[in-house]
C-alpha positions, 0 to 999 in steps of 0.5 A: 488292223481290226479283228472281227468278232467271232464270239456272239455268246450273250448277243440274243440277251443284249438284244432280249434286254432292249426289247424288253425296256422297249415294250415296258415303255410302250406298255407304260404309255399306254397304261397312262393314256388309258388312265387319262381317258378314264379320269377325261370320262369321268369328269364329262359325267360328272360334268354331264350331271351337274349340268342336267341338275342345272336345267332341272332348276330352270325348269323349278323355275319356270314352273314357278312363274307360271304357277305365280297368279300375278306379277312376282315383282308387284307381290307384297312378300315376293320369294327370297329367291326373286329379285326386282333388280338386274345388277344384284343377286336376290338375297337367297336361292332357293334351297338345294333340291331333296329331289334329285333330277334323273337323266332320261336314262334312270341315272340320278344327276345330282342337285339345284338351286336357282333364283329369278331376277325380274329384268323389265316389263314392255307392251306386247306390241313393244315385245314384238308381238311375241306371245309369253311363254308363262303366265296367266293373262291372254288380254290384248293390255297385258304387259310381257314380263322379262325374267332371268332364272339362274340354276346351279346344279352340281353332281351327286358327290358336290365336286363339280358346279354348272350354272345356266341362265335362261332368259324368259317371258311371262304375261300377268 
């Protein structure tokens, strides 16, 4: 016959130790989860800064195309970041920008560089009658030139890099 235990001394201590172990595990799991969320959030912010920097590079490339008096592929000495071929990258991209782009909320995002490739020419009628987004010509016989702008942006610490490609048109 088994005798029931009548001595309960120390039961509260054992129960308190078990509860402390469970609570410690919960705190450790919560700490790890919070730490991972902070790391993901930081990486997302840095990725956004690199993206905004790359977007500024696209804008700089569009501005460069808009300021050209004639089609860059017809110029004697086009810029080194311009290529008249779609199969290879130009010999050089622009140097990394010194003026760091600022986001809408005033945060410095990073720096950028870009290069431009000439894709093809087409008469305006062949291009679906669309008007060119850049360039200086408004004449009816002007060619529509297609360009791809590739911009690379990196965050302020140069730990994250993002790339954007945009295809645009111009008439010269």
